[in-house]
C-alpha positions as CSV (number, residue, x, y, z in Angstrom):
1,M,24.3,7.4,3.0
2,N,22.8,5.9,6.0
3,I,19.2,4.9,5.4
4,L,16.4,3.8,7.6
5,I,13.3,2.4,6.6
6,L,10.2,1.9,9.0
7,G,8.3,-1.4,8.4
8,A,8.3,-5.3,8.4
9,G,6.4,-6.3,5.2
10,G,6.7,-7.1,1.6
11,R,6.7,-3.5,0.8
12,E,10.0,-2.7,3.2
13,H,11.8,-5.7,1.8
14,T,11.5,-4.6,-1.7
15,L,12.5,-0.9,-0.9
16,A,15.4,-2.4,0.7
17,W,16.3,-4.8,-1.9
18,K,16.2,-1.8,-4.4
19,L,17.9,0.8,-2.1
20,H,20.5,-2.0,-1.4
21,Q,21.5,-2.0,-5.3
22,S,22.9,1.9,-4.7
23,P,26.5,2.7,-4.8
24,K,25.5,5.7,-3.0
25,L,24.2,3.7,0.3
26,T,26.6,3.1,3.1
27,K,24.2,1.6,5.8
28,L,20.7,0.2,5.6
29,L,18.5,-0.2,8.7
30,V,14.8,-1.6,8.9
31,A,13.0,-1.2,11.8
32,P,11.6,-3.8,13.0
33,G,12.4,-5.8,9.4
34,N,11.8,-9.4,8.7
35,A,14.0,-12.6,7.8
36,G,14.4,-11.0,4.2
37,T,15.8,-7.7,5.2
38,A,18.1,-9.3,7.7
39,E,20.0,-10.6,4.8
40,I,20.9,-7.4,3.3
41,A,20.5,-5.0,6.2
42,K,20.4,-4.4,9.9
43,N,17.3,-5.4,11.4
44,I,16.3,-3.1,14.6
45,P,13.9,-4.3,16.9
46,I,11.5,-1.3,17.7
47,G,8.0,-0.6,16.6
48,V,7.1,1.6,13.7
49,N,5.4,4.1,16.1
50,D,8.0,4.3,19.1
51,F,9.1,7.5,17.7
52,D,11.5,8.0,20.7
53,G,13.3,4.6,19.9
54,I,13.5,5.7,16.2
55,K,15.2,9.1,17.4
56,R,17.9,7.1,19.6
57,V,18.2,4.8,16.2
58,V,18.6,7.5,14.0
59,L,21.2,9.5,16.5
60,E,23.3,6.2,17.4
61,E,23.6,4.8,13.9
62,A,24.0,8.4,12.1
63,V,21.2,7.9,9.9
64,E,20.6,10.5,7.3
65,M,17.3,9.5,5.5
66,V,14.2,7.9,6.7
67,V,11.8,6.1,4.3
68,V,8.6,5.2,6.0
69,G,6.6,2.0,4.8
70,P,3.2,2.0,6.3
71,E,0.4,4.4,6.9
72,D,0.0,4.0,11.0
73,P,3.4,6.2,11.7
74,L,2.6,8.8,8.9
75,V,-1.0,9.3,10.4
76,N,0.5,9.4,13.7
77,G,3.0,12.2,12.7
78,V,6.1,10.7,12.5
79,H,7.5,13.3,9.6
80,D,6.3,16.3,12.3
81,F,8.0,14.5,15.1
82,F,11.2,15.1,12.9
83,L,10.6,18.4,12.1
84,N,9.6,19.6,15.6
85,D,12.7,17.9,17.3
86,I,16.2,20.0,16.8
87,E,18.4,16.9,16.8
88,L,16.4,15.4,13.9
89,K,14.8,18.2,11.8
90,H,18.0,18.2,9.3
91,I,17.1,14.5,8.2
92,P,14.9,14.1,5.2
93,V,11.8,11.6,5.7
94,I,10.2,10.1,2.9
95,G,6.3,10.3,3.5
96,P,3.8,12.8,4.2
97,E,3.3,15.0,7.5
98,K,0.2,14.4,9.5
99,A,-2.1,16.9,8.1
100,A,-1.6,15.4,4.5
101,A,-1.8,11.8,5.8
102,E,-5.3,12.4,6.8
103,L,-5.9,11.5,3.2
104,E,-5.5,7.8,4.4
105,G,-6.3,8.5,8.1
106,S,-9.9,9.5,7.3
107,K,-12.2,8.4,4.7
108,E,-14.4,11.2,5.0
109,F,-11.3,13.9,4.8
110,A,-10.3,12.3,1.5
111,K,-14.0,12.6,0.2
112,K,-14.4,16.2,0.9
113,F,-10.7,16.5,-0.7
114,M,-11.9,15.2,-3.8
115,M,-15.2,17.0,-3.6
116,R,-13.2,20.3,-3.2
117,H,-10.8,19.9,-6.1
118,N,-13.3,18.3,-8.6
119,I,-11.7,14.8,-8.7
120,P,-14.2,12.1,-9.9
121,T,-15.5,9.8,-7.2
122,A,-18.6,8.1,-6.2
123,A,-21.4,10.1,-4.2
124,Y,-21.2,9.6,-0.5
125,Q,-22.4,10.9,2.8
126,S,-21.0,10.6,6.4
127,F,-22.7,9.2,9.4
128,T,-22.1,8.7,13.2
129,T,-24.3,7.5,16.0
130,E,-26.1,10.8,16.3
131,N,-27.5,10.6,12.6
132,L,-28.0,6.7,12.5
133,E,-31.4,7.1,11.1
134,E,-30.4,9.5,8.4
135,G,-27.8,6.9,7.4
136,Y,-30.9,4.4,7.2
137,T,-32.5,6.9,5.1
138,F,-29.8,7.2,2.8
139,L,-29.4,3.6,2.3
140,D,-33.0,3.3,1.4
141,S,-32.2,6.1,-1.7
142,L,-29.5,3.8,-3.0
143,K,-29.5,0.8,-5.2
144,P,-27.5,-2.1,-4.3
145,P,-24.8,-3.3,-3.3
146,Y,-24.4,-0.9,-0.6
147,V,-20.7,0.0,0.2
148,L,-19.8,1.0,3.8
149,K,-16.6,2.3,4.9
150,A,-15.1,2.8,8.4
151,D,-13.8,6.4,8.2
152,G,-10.5,5.7,10.0
153,L,-7.5,3.2,10.1
154,A,-8.7,-0.5,9.8
155,A,-5.8,-2.5,8.8
156,G,-7.5,-2.8,5.2
157,K,-10.6,-4.2,6.5
158,G,-13.1,-1.4,7.1
159,V,-14.8,-1.6,4.0
160,L,-18.2,-3.7,3.5
161,I,-20.0,-4.2,-0.1
162,L,-23.4,-5.7,0.6
163,D,-26.3,-6.7,-1.4
164,N,-29.1,-6.6,1.0
165,L,-30.4,-3.5,2.1
166,E,-31.3,-4.8,5.9
167,E,-28.1,-6.4,6.1
168,A,-26.6,-3.0,5.3
169,K,-28.6,-1.3,7.7
170,E,-27.5,-3.6,10.5
171,E,-23.9,-3.5,9.5
172,L,-24.2,0.4,9.8
173,R,-25.5,0.2,13.1
174,T,-22.9,-2.6,14.3
175,M,-20.1,-0.3,13.1
176,L,-21.4,2.7,14.8
177,V,-23.2,1.6,18.0
178,D,-21.2,-1.5,18.7
179,A,-18.0,0.2,17.4
180,K,-17.3,-3.1,15.2
181,F,-13.7,-1.6,13.7
182,G,-13.1,0.4,17.3
183,N,-12.6,4.3,17.1
184,A,-12.0,3.6,13.2
185,S,-15.7,3.2,12.5
186,A,-17.0,6.1,14.9
187,T,-17.6,7.9,11.7
188,V,-18.9,5.6,8.5
189,V,-18.7,6.9,4.9
190,I,-21.7,5.4,2.5
191,E,-21.0,5.6,-1.2
192,E,-22.7,4.6,-4.1
193,F,-21.5,1.2,-5.8
194,L,-19.4,1.9,-8.7
195,A,-19.2,-1.0,-11.1
196,G,-16.0,-1.7,-13.1
197,I,-12.2,-2.8,-13.1
198,E,-10.1,-1.3,-10.5
199,L,-6.4,-0.5,-10.5
200,S,-3.8,1.6,-8.7
201,V,-1.6,4.2,-9.8
202,F,1.3,5.4,-7.9
203,V,2.7,9.0,-7.8
204,L,5.9,10.4,-6.0
205,T,5.9,14.0,-5.3
206,D,8.3,16.4,-3.6
207,G,5.6,18.8,-2.9
208,K,6.2,20.8,-5.8
209,G,6.7,18.4,-8.7
210,Y,5.7,14.6,-9.2
211,K,6.4,11.7,-11.3
212,V,4.0,8.9,-12.1
213,L,5.1,5.4,-11.3
214,P,3.9,2.2,-13.2
215,T,0.3,1.1,-12.7
216,A,-0.6,-2.0,-11.0
217,K,-3.4,-4.1,-10.1
218,D,-3.7,-6.3,-7.2
219,Y,-6.1,-9.2,-5.8
220,K,-7.6,-8.4,-2.4
221,R,-9.8,-11.6,-2.1
222,I,-8.6,-14.9,-0.4
223,G,-10.3,-17.2,-3.2
224,E,-10.0,-18.1,-6.7
225,G,-12.3,-15.9,-9.0
226,D,-12.2,-12.8,-6.4
227,A,-14.4,-15.0,-3.8
228,G,-14.0,-15.2,-0.2
229,L,-12.8,-12.7,2.4
230,N,-10.7,-9.6,2.2
231,T,-7.0,-9.8,2.6
232,G,-4.3,-7.2,2.5
233,G,-3.5,-8.6,-1.0
234,M,-3.0,-12.0,-2.7
235,G,-1.1,-11.0,-5.9
236,A,-0.4,-8.1,-8.4
237,I,0.5,-7.3,-12.1
238,S,2.2,-4.4,-13.7
239,P,1.6,-2.5,-15.8
240,V,-2.2,-3.0,-16.4
241,P,-2.9,-4.1,-19.6
242,F,-6.3,-2.3,-20.1
243,A,-4.7,1.3,-18.8
244,D,-3.9,2.2,-22.3
245,Q,-2.6,5.9,-23.2
246,D,-5.9,7.3,-23.6
247,F,-7.0,6.0,-20.4
248,M,-3.8,7.3,-18.9
249,D,-4.3,10.8,-20.1
250,K,-7.7,10.8,-18.3
251,I,-6.2,9.8,-15.1
252,H,-3.3,12.3,-15.3
253,Q,-5.5,15.1,-16.2
254,R,-8.6,14.4,-14.2
255,V,-7.0,12.7,-11.0
256,V,-3.1,13.4,-10.6
257,I,-2.7,17.0,-11.4
258,P,-5.7,18.0,-9.6
259,T,-4.4,15.8,-6.5
260,V,-0.9,17.2,-6.6
261,E,-2.3,20.8,-7.1
262,G,-4.8,20.3,-4.6
263,L,-2.3,19.5,-1.9
264,K,-0.6,22.8,-2.7
265,K,-3.7,24.6,-2.3
266,D,-4.7,23.0,0.8
267,D,-1.4,23.7,2.1
268,L,-0.9,19.9,2.9
269,P,3.1,19.3,2.8
270,Y,3.8,16.4,1.1
271,K,7.1,14.4,0.4
272,G,6.6,10.7,-0.5
273,F,4.1,8.4,-2.6
274,I,0.6,8.8,-3.2
275,F,-1.1,5.7,-4.0
276,I,-4.3,6.3,-6.0
277,G,-7.0,3.6,-6.0
278,L,-9.0,3.6,-9.1
279,I,-11.8,2.1,-10.7
280,K,-12.3,2.3,-14.4
281,V,-16.2,2.7,-15.2
282,D,-17.2,2.7,-18.7
283,N,-13.8,4.4,-20.1
284,D,-13.5,6.7,-16.9
285,P,-11.5,6.8,-14.0
286,F,-12.9,7.4,-10.4
287,V,-10.9,7.4,-7.3
288,I,-12.0,4.7,-4.5
289,E,-9.3,5.8,-2.1
290,Y,-6.2,7.4,-1.4
291,N,-3.2,5.8,0.7
292,V,-0.5,7.9,1.9
293,R,2.2,5.0,1.1
294,L,3.1,2.4,-1.6
295,G,0.5,-0.5,-1.7
296,D,1.5,-4.2,-0.8
297,P,2.1,-6.4,-3.0
298,E,1.8,-3.7,-5.5
299,T,5.2,-2.4,-4.3
300,E,6.5,-5.6,-5.1
301,V,5.8,-5.4,-8.8
302,V,6.0,-1.7,-9.1
303,I,9.5,-1.0,-7.4
304,P,11.6,-3.7,-9.3
305,R,10.3,-1.8,-12.6
306,I,12.0,1.3,-11.9
307,K,15.7,1.3,-13.3
308,N,17.0,4.4,-11.5
309,D,18.9,4.5,-8.4
310,L,16.4,4.9,-5.8
311,V,18.6,6.8,-3.3
312,D,18.9,9.2,-6.3
313,V,15.3,9.5,-6.4
314,F,14.4,10.0,-2.7
315,Q,17.4,12.6,-2.3
316,A,15.3,14.5,-5.2
317,V,12.2,14.2,-3.1
318,A,14.1,15.7,-0.1
319,N,15.7,18.4,-2.1
320,Q,12.5,19.3,-4.0
321,T,14.1,18.6,-7.1
322,L,12.5,15.5,-8.5
323,D,11.5,17.4,-11.8
324,S,15.2,17.0,-12.8
325,I,15.0,12.9,-12.3
326,D,14.3,11.1,-15.9
327,L,12.6,8.1,-14.7
328,Q,13.4,4.9,-16.3
329,L,11.0,2.1,-16.2
330,D,11.6,-1.7,-17.4
331,E,9.2,-2.3,-20.3
332,R,8.7,-5.8,-19.2
333,T,5.3,-7.1,-17.3
334,A,6.2,-7.9,-13.4
335,T,4.0,-10.3,-11.5
336,A,4.0,-11.2,-7.7
337,V,1.8,-14.0,-6.3
338,M,1.7,-14.0,-2.4
339,L,2.1,-17.0,-0.4
340,V,-0.2,-17.0,2.6
341,S,-0.6,-19.0,6.1
342,G,-3.2,-21.8,6.1
343,G,-6.7,-20.2,7.7
344,Y,-5.6,-16.8,6.9
345,P,-7.2,-14.0,6.6
346,E,-8.7,-15.4,9.9
347,A,-6.8,-17.5,12.5
348,Y,-3.6,-19.0,11.4
349,E,-0.5,-20.2,13.2
350,K,2.8,-18.8,13.2
351,G,6.4,-20.3,13.2
352,K,6.3,-22.8,10.1
353,E,9.7,-23.4,8.9
354,I,9.9,-22.3,5.1
355,T,12.3,-24.3,2.7
356,G,13.3,-23.6,-0.9
357,Y,13.1,-19.9,-1.2
358,D,16.9,-19.6,-1.8
359,S,16.8,-22.2,-4.6
360,L,14.3,-20.0,-7.1
361,D,15.3,-19.5,-10.9
362,D,14.4,-15.9,-12.4
363,S,12.1,-14.9,-9.7
364,L,12.7,-12.7,-6.5
365,A,11.1,-13.6,-3.0
366,F,10.2,-11.1,-1.1
367,H,9.5,-11.7,2.4
368,A,6.5,-10.3,4.1
369,G,5.9,-12.1,7.3
370,T,8.7,-14.0,8.3
371,T,11.3,-13.8,11.2
372,L,14.3,-15.8,12.1
373,K,14.5,-18.1,14.9
374,D,17.1,-20.8,15.9
375,G,18.8,-19.8,12.4
376,K,15.8,-20.9,10.4
377,V,13.3,-18.8,8.3
378,V,9.9,-19.4,9.8
379,T,6.4,-17.8,9.1
380,N,5.5,-14.9,11.1
381,G,2.0,-13.4,9.9
382,G,-0.7,-14.0,7.6
383,R,0.9,-13.2,4.1
384,V,4.4,-14.8,4.2
385,M,6.1,-14.2,1.1
386,A,6.0,-12.6,-2.6
387,I,7.2,-14.3,-5.5
388,T,8.1,-11.7,-8.5
389,S,8.8,-12.6,-11.9
390,F,9.2,-10.7,-15.1
391,G,7.9,-11.7,-18.6
392,N,7.1,-10.0,-21.8
393,D,3.5,-10.2,-20.7
394,F,1.7,-11.1,-17.6
395,K,1.0,-14.6,-18.5
396,E,4.8,-15.3,-19.0
397,A,5.6,-13.7,-16.0
398,L,2.9,-15.3,-13.8
399,K,4.1,-19.0,-15.4
400,K,7.7,-18.4,-14.0
401,S,6.2,-17.2,-10.5
402,Y,4.2,-20.4,-10.1
403,K,7.2,-22.6,-11.5
404,N,9.1,-21.4,-8.7
405,I,6.6,-21.6,-5.9
406,D,6.9,-25.3,-6.7
407,K,10.2,-25.0,-5.0
408,L,8.9,-23.5,-1.8
409,H,7.1,-25.1,1.3
410,F,5.9,-24.3,4.3
411,D,3.0,-26.3,6.6
412,R,-0.3,-25.5,5.1
413,M,1.0,-22.9,2.7
414,N,-1.6,-21.4,0.6
415,Y,-1.8,-19.1,-2.7
416,R,-4.0,-18.1,-5.6
417,K,-3.7,-19.9,-8.8
418,D,-5.7,-17.3,-11.1
419,I,-4.0,-13.9,-10.7
420,G,-4.6,-12.1,-13.6
421,F,-7.7,-14.1,-14.3
422,D,-9.6,-11.3,-15.2
423,L,-7.7,-9.6,-17.4
């Protein structure tokens, strides 16, 4: 089978690495890919939103399935583009259609979905420039800290958590009036703050049945002890030690089933991954957000734990026979530590040569922001590479990751040395 993966990050390299193991795979293409995918697949230099370019590649390379990595093309309707094209409509796309992708495309849409289907989440209200004063009044009614979310896609940076009421009001004004996050903050969702510990649950659905994939926890802040600015993710652990059977049963009954059934009831066609960002408050799960694709760096710990042939799994999604798949998981814990460019998540330099990644022992290197230049692997993004390891528990796995990181080098390489500190 010829498969095309859309995307260029660690998530896409992990999916490519897993698909590459399948005896059913004939040809693997990644657009645009990175230096890691170049080792196991053919990289195609086109953007994930260049639908005409994607069509050209699909036809030229006789692609038989498309796996969509990032959220952007899904929210922009890449699945619908295939369905509406006479030459492409028979080719399965792993990822939801545009209407369903609004679960990530709009925070307000997601909140209304949760309210409609009685899925536990924080109380909220939405505001635009037209009712800014009402937004101030709503903030007055809440206890700190205050949570402000840009409604649209803001590359993971559109959420602010502020302790000071006046600062929260000023930020609301900046988001709405000054378009701090561009069109993404034309509407702002303000919600009550929930105190607890976060985790992610991944569900794969074919529109009828579904499979619950391993849990994961990622670490978003740049600094040790969860200090400093938000990033795309500095590391991850799977499974999450505090998610015992009782808690998982609650997630299944209160969140997973109502989500999958809600998609059907609302006629939102969905074939792909649902990322459910949760928070455990006392011993109850609340949904913080939905993503309509796998998270990153959670993918780098979740996908390696799946023992099944991923081509089989994706074919079952395409054929709506997912219920017939017996999902086999590695019982061990997987951990990933993200190596990032110096200065990230603020200004950073690219083009730094990376050495030592090919001499790792008992760890996997999943490339995120890398590219090839003059035959050398160099940095090409803020988050550069995830080092994934297995262990009997997260401490043992992390020990392996950190030991292998000592073999790696690029100028101003940075990483967090305390992943899992709160477990």
